[in-house]
N, C-alpha and C positions, 0 to 999 in steps of 0.2 A: 609020627611022631615028627617034633620038628628039633631041630637041629641049632647048638647056639656056641656061636664062640668063649671063649674064658673073654668074662670084661664086659661081654654086651648088657648086661642089664645096668649096671652101672656105667654103660658112656650114656646108654637112656636115660637114667636118673638124670645125670649132666645136663644131657640134651635141655632136658624138661626145666631145669632149674633155670640156665642159663637165657632161653627163651621168658620166662616169668621174671629174673630180675630186666634183662633189656627190656620190654616191656612196661616194668614200674619203669623206669630212670626215663625214657620216650615220655611215660605220662606225665615225669619231671622237667621234660624240655622249660627252659624259661630263653623265649625267644627266638627271632629265626634258625632254623636249620642251615650250615652253609653247605655247599658243594663245592668242589674245588677238583679238577680232573685234567688229565690228558692223553695222549696218546695210549699208554701203557694202566697209566690210572687211573678210578675213580675213590674220591674219599666223600664222607655227609658229618660235618662234625654239627656234635648240637650242644650246650651249656647247660648241664641238668644240677640239681639243688636234691643232695642224699640227707641223711642223717649225719657224715658226718664232712656236711658240706658241697661247698661246689666241682663238679668236676667234667673235663670236657667227654664228652662222647664219643668218638671219635669209629667210624663202621666204613666197610668196606661192601658196595650192594653188590659187587660184582661176586664177591669170597660170600656175604655175607659174617664173614666173622667182623669182632668188635672187643672194643677195651674201653675202658671206660675211666680216665687219670686224673689225681688228685692237682691241687700244681708244686708238692714236692715230686711227682714223675714228672711231671711237665717239664720243670726247670731244668731236673738232673740230662733231658735231652739234651739239651745247653751246653751241657758239660762232654757229650761225644766230639767227639772228630768223625771223619768221615770215612773211614775203615771200620767205623762200629755202625755204621748203615749201609756197609757194603758187604758187609757179613751177613748183615738182619737180612737185605734183601737176595745175598745168596743162597740164601735156605729160611724158601717160604712154608709160609704154615708150620713151621718150629720156634722151638725157644732159642733164643742165641746161649741161655744156659739153663741146663739140665734142672731141672724139678726136683728138688727133695721134699721129702714128706712133708706137707701142712708149711715148707714156706713164704707161705701166700703174704706175707704185711709187710709190707715194704716202708713204714712206719708211719701214712698218711690214712689208715683206718678205712685201707680200698677196701672193696667188693669181692669177693673173686669173681673172676667175668671171661668170656671166649671167644 
């Protein structure tokens, strides 16, 4: 008898989907990846082409977390102040704003990412 926690199957499916999506994005890399880091963090950035246009795939090799951002989402970063980034850093591995049911599309045809 195997005990499962509630939602474990859904989490496993989401992990498999995210891994497949990341593999597809990496296969669509244009140019060389760029890595930057310091004593606190390291990230790798790649330009990738999707059916919805160019994205930046931003990965954290240490945590395995990644996100693919469209130009509009990247521009939105420039609209933020340091308090926004401090709040994000203060809540690592969690969203700044809680997700609602399928509120995923931010206006630039983004694919779901993890």
